C-alpha positions, 0 to 999 in steps of 0.5 A: 793690810789686814782689812784688805785681806778680809775683803779679798777673802770675802770676794773669794767666798763669793766667787766660790759660792756662786758656782752652783750644783745642778741640784741646788734650788732657790728654796729655804731648807730648815730641816737638818740633813734633808737639803741637797742630799735628797735631790741628788741621785743615789751614788753621788758621793763626790757631790756630797763631798764637794758640798761638805768641803765647799761649805766648810773649807772656805770659812776656816780662814775667816775664823782664823783671820778675823781676830788678827784683822780686828784685835777687839774680836778675839773672844770666842763669843764675838767671833761666833757672833760675827761669823754667824752674822756673816754666814746668815748674810751670805745665805740670805743674799743667796736666797734673795738674789736666787744664786742659791738656797737658804739651807740650814746644813750650809749654815751649820757647816759654815759655822764649823769652818769659822770655829775651826779657824778660830780654834786654829788661831787659838792654837797658833796663839798659844804656841807661837 
């Protein structure tokens, strides 16, 4: 059941990530803070908020569910490595299939989401 949950979550991430913004490109951006923000017209705060939440929120459950579904991956470093692998896989897949760009900002925000989920897992584990 746990592995089915992770699979469904991966499908959800895929579905959310394939919806592109008009300012998305299929390039590689390795400079922090200079990706999609530069391509947007001034005053597009809602798009910046969508980018922030769209890269952060979907990965919180990943960090929370990973140690539950796979008890051998409960250590911070292991969750970090698996999360980084998953995020890099998604970014490389987006670039190779032209569904999006390889963007360092997305990687950072995705990892903040994974680690936030893991932090939530730790708190729940501590108090429950």
